[in-house]
Every structure is written in structure tokens, then in C-alpha cells.
C-alpha positions in Angstrom: -1.6 21.2 17.7 -0.2 18.8 15.1 2.3 20.5 12.9 2.1 17.8 10.2 5.0 16.7 8.0 7.6 19.1 6.5 6.1 20.9 3.5 2.5 20.4 4.5 0.3 22.8 6.5 -0.6 22.0 10.1 -3.8 20.1 10.7 -6.4 21.9 12.6 -7.2 20.8 16.1 -10.7 19.8 15.1 -9.5 17.6 12.2 -7.0 15.9 14.5 -9.7 15.3 17.1 -12.0 13.8 14.4 -9.2 11.6 13.1 -8.6 10.3 16.7 -12.3 9.6 17.1 -12.5 7.7 13.8 -9.4 5.7 14.9 -10.9 5.0 18.3 -14.2 3.8 16.6 -12.2 1.4 14.3 -10.1 0.2 17.3 -13.4 -0.5 19.3 -14.8 -2.4 16.4 -11.6 -4.5 16.1 -11.7 -5.1 19.9 -15.3 -6.2 19.6 -14.4 -8.6 16.8 -11.7 -10.1 19.0 -13.9 -10.5 22.1 -16.9 -11.9 20.2 -14.7 -14.3 18.2 -13.1 -15.6 21.5 -16.6 -15.8 23.1 -17.8 -17.9 20.1 -14.8 -20.3 20.4 -15.3 -20.6 24.2 -19.1 -21.4 23.9 -18.5 -23.8 21.1 -15.7 -25.9 22.6 -16.2 -25.5 26.3 -19.9 -25.2 26.7 -20.8 -27.2 23.6 -23.2 -24.5 22.6 -23.5 -22.5 19.4 -23.6 -18.6 19.6 -25.2 -18.1 16.3 -25.7 -14.4 16.8 -21.9 -14.1 17.0 -21.4 -15.0 13.3 -23.9 -12.3 12.2 -22.3 -9.6 14.5 -18.8 -10.5 13.2 -19.8 -10.2 9.6 -21.5 -6.8 10.3 -18.4 -5.6 12.2 -16.1 -6.6 9.4 -18.3 -4.8 6.8 -18.2 -1.7 9.0 -14.5 -1.9 9.7 -13.6 -2.1 6.0 -15.8 0.8 4.9 -15.1 2.9 8.0 -11.3 2.6 7.8 -11.3 3.2 4.1 -13.6 6.3 4.5 -11.8 7.9 7.3 -8.4 6.4 8.1 -6.7 5.1 5.0 -4.8 7.9 3.2 -4.7 7.9 -0.6 -0.9 7.3 -0.7 -1.4 4.1 1.2 -3.9 2.7 -1.4 -2.6 -0.1 -3.6 -1.8 1.4 -7.0 -0.2 0.4 -10.3 2.3 3.2 -10.6 5.1 1.8 -12.9 4.5 4.5 -15.5 3.4 7.2 -13.0 6.8 7.1 -11.2 8.6 7.8 -14.4 6.6 10.9 -15.2 7.9 14.5 -14.6 6.1 16.5 -11.9 3.6 18.1 -14.4 2.8 14.6 -15.8 2.2 13.3 -12.3 -0.1 16.2 -11.6 -2.1 15.5 -14.8 -2.3 11.8 -14.0 -3.4 12.5 -10.4 -6.0 15.0 -11.6 -7.3 12.4 -14.1 -7.4 9.7 -11.4 -9.3 11.9 -8.9 -11.7 13.3 -11.5 -12.4 9.7 -12.7 -12.8 8.2 -9.3 -14.9 11.2 -8.0 -17.1 11.1 -11.1 -17.7 7.4 -10.9 -18.6 7.6 -7.2 -20.7 10.7 -7.7 -22.7 9.1 -10.6 -23.4 6.0 -8.6 -24.1 7.8 -5.2 -27.8 8.3 -5.7 -28.4 4.8 -6.9 -26.4 3.3 -4.0 -28.1 5.5 -1.4 -31.5 4.6 -2.9 -30.7 0.9 -2.7 -29.5 1.3 0.9 -32.7 3.1 1.7 -34.7 0.3 0.0 -33.0 -2.3 2.3 -35.1 -1.2 5.3 -37.5 -3.9 4.2 -35.0 -6.7 4.7 -33.5 -7.9 8.0 -30.6 -10.1 9.2 -31.6 -13.7 9.8 -30.7 -14.0 13.5 -30.8 -10.6 15.2 -33.5 -9.2 12.8 -31.5 -6.0 12.2 -32.6 -3.8 9.4 -30.2 -4.1 6.4 -30.3 -0.4 5.7 -28.6 0.2 9.1 -26.1 -2.6 8.4 -25.0 -1.2 5.0 -25.3 2.5 5.8 -21.5 2.5 6.2 -21.3 2.0 2.4 -23.1 5.3 1.8 -20.7 7.1 4.3 -17.8 5.5 2.5 -19.0 6.7 -0.9 -19.5 10.3 0.4 -16.0 10.3 1.9 -14.4 9.1 -1.3 -16.2 11.9 -3.3 -15.1 14.5 -0.7 -11.5 13.3 -0.7 -11.5 13.4 -4.6 -12.8 17.0 -4.6 -10.3 18.0 -1.9 -7.4 16.4 -3.8 -8.5 18.1 -7.1 -8.6 21.5 -5.3 -5.2 20.9 -3.8 -3.7 19.9 -7.2 -5.1 23.1 -8.8 -3.5 25.2 -5.9 -0.1 26.8 -5.8 1.4 24.1 -3.6 0.4 21.2 -5.9 3.8 19.7 -5.9 3.3 18.6 -2.3 0.2 16.6 -3.3 1.5 14.5 -6.1 
């Protein structure tokens, strides 16, 4: 069992397993990008043929990698932030700023979730040009990303209202 870092509770075995699975999926997608990109180079320069499907698959993989990694692997403290003022605040000010940030982000994503999911659902009518894949499948990762951002915002708000809130600022 992962004991976590000092001052934080231990992660459950199930959460650690899910994190490893999400990491393995991201690694598999990166490996696929590497292999397909090299295949495309090989066919273009050595066989004088164009693997047009490869461009489409690479774009889809990059879309999935960005949203998958941000939904499941990138921790909030690793996000790029503008924190010149935040760093100068006392602990209670940091708590208030973090609460405002998570409430704002969560509310924005929650308000736009239904519209985004509706549009993703609408995309079943459209297909990719080469492989004829449905665009609702291609962009479904965005819906997963939005739900993950909302869940992380709620989780962070709950933690900041808890007794150990100083560990979460």
C-alpha cells in the first residue's frame, strides 16, 4: 500500500491501481504515437508511399493524450499558475484563494458540461475523413476530462473545508 507523502493520508490500493492503469494507458498512447510516426516516416522515405491514415490516427492520439493525462495524471500543483500574490498570502488567505479558484473552475466546467456533452453527442453525425471514425468517439475524451475537472474541484473544496486543510493549500 502506498503510504503517500508525509502529512497526507495513505492512498487506497484501488486508487493506486487506477492511477497505474491511467498511466499505462497514457504510456500506450505515447508508444503508439512513436510507432505510427516512425512507420509514416519509413513508408514515405523508403517505400515512397503515403500512409494517410497515420496523420489522422496521430491527431486523434494527441487529442486523447492531452485530455486523458490532464483528467487523470496531472496533479493540480503541477498546473501552470500565476501565483505571485498567492505565495505572499498567509495560510488563511491561501485557503480563501484556493477555495475561490476551485469554486470558480468547478462552476465554469459544471455550467458548460451539459452543452459540451450535448455537442459531443451531436458529433455522431460527423466522421473523420480517412478512417471514417465517428467524431463523438474521437472527442468523448473531452467529456471525460470535464467530468474529472469537476470531480477534482469538488474533492479539493471538501478537503479545504476539512480539518486538515493546511495540507491542501
